[in-house]
N, C-alpha and C positions, 0 to 999 in steps of 0.2 A: 616180774617181767610184764605181766598183763596190766598191772597197775601203772607201770611206767608207760605202757602203750595206750593207757586210758581206754581199755576195752569196756564196752557197755552193751546192753541189749539193743541199743539203737544203732550200733555199728553194723555195716554191711556184713552178712554172714561169711563171705569168703575172706574178708580181711580179719574178722574175729577168729576164724579157723586158723589162718596163718599165724596170728599172734599166739594162739593157744599152743600150736605145734612148736613155734619158736621158743616158748617158755620151757617146753619139755626138752627140746633140742639142747638148749644151753644148761638146763637143769641136770642133764646127764654128766656134766663136768663135775658135779658135786658128789661127794661120797653118799652112798645110800640111795641114789636114784638109779634105778635099773635101766638097761638098754632096751628092754622089750616095750613096745608102744602099741597100744590099741586106741584108735580114735573113732569115736562115734559122734555122728551129727544128729542132733535132735531139733526138729522144727515143729512148731505148732501146726496141727492138722496133717502131719506126715508121719510115716513110720520112721523110727531111727534107723540109720544105716552106718555100717562100719567102713572106714576108708581102707583101701587095699594097702598091703605092705609096699607094693611098687609105687603107689601114689605118695606114700610117706617117704620112702627111701630115695626114690629117683627124682621126685619133683619137689616136695615140700622141704625135706631136709637139705636138699641141694640148694634151694632158694635161701634157706636160713644161713647157709655158709656164705652165700654171696652178699646177702643183705645184713650180715651180722652187725650187732651194735658197734659203734665206732670205738676205736682205741682211745686211750687217754692222750690228750695233746697238751701243749704248753699251757693253755689257759686253764685246763683241768688241774694241772700240777699246781698252778697258783692258788686255785680254790682249795685244794687239799692241804697245801702248806699254810693256809690262813684259817683253817678250821678253828673254831672257838672251843674253849673248854680247858679247865685247869689241868686235867690229866693228859691233855695233848701237848702242853707246852714243852715238856721234856722229850718229846718224840722227835727224832732227827727229821729235818726237812728233806724233801726230795730235791735232787738236782737233775739236770737234763743235759744231754749232748746230742748233736745231730751232725752226721757227716753228709756231705752233699749226695743227694740221690737216695738217702736212707731214711727210714722212719725215725721218729724221735726215740731216743733211748733214755729210759728213766734209771737213774743211778741211786742205789741205796747207800747212803753215806756210812752205814755201819760196816760195810765191807769194802776192802780195797779192791779196785778192779784188777783182774788178772793181768799180769805183765807190768803193773805199775811199781814204781820204786819210791819209797819214802824213808 
């Protein structure tokens, strides 16, 4: 996540802090990543300090939920369907559908949608 966000030492501290917390926030979705979080901020010439749990839970994690990385859209599906590599050729392509007012739905062609008849 931090590579995706191009975090570097030259980045403003508050933004780097957000991106670090964002990585932890979304990392919690993976197996093996615990829910307990301690965040310490270290700056040259200052004593390190720990962010409070309230700051993490009520402010930063809340912001992560609002600014979360975007969902896959139609152009991303096209990219995924055109990935190169011989081992990918046999992999079923993604198809999509969208009902008015709803988000794009990605359909896995290996499974028949519920309620469909063939």
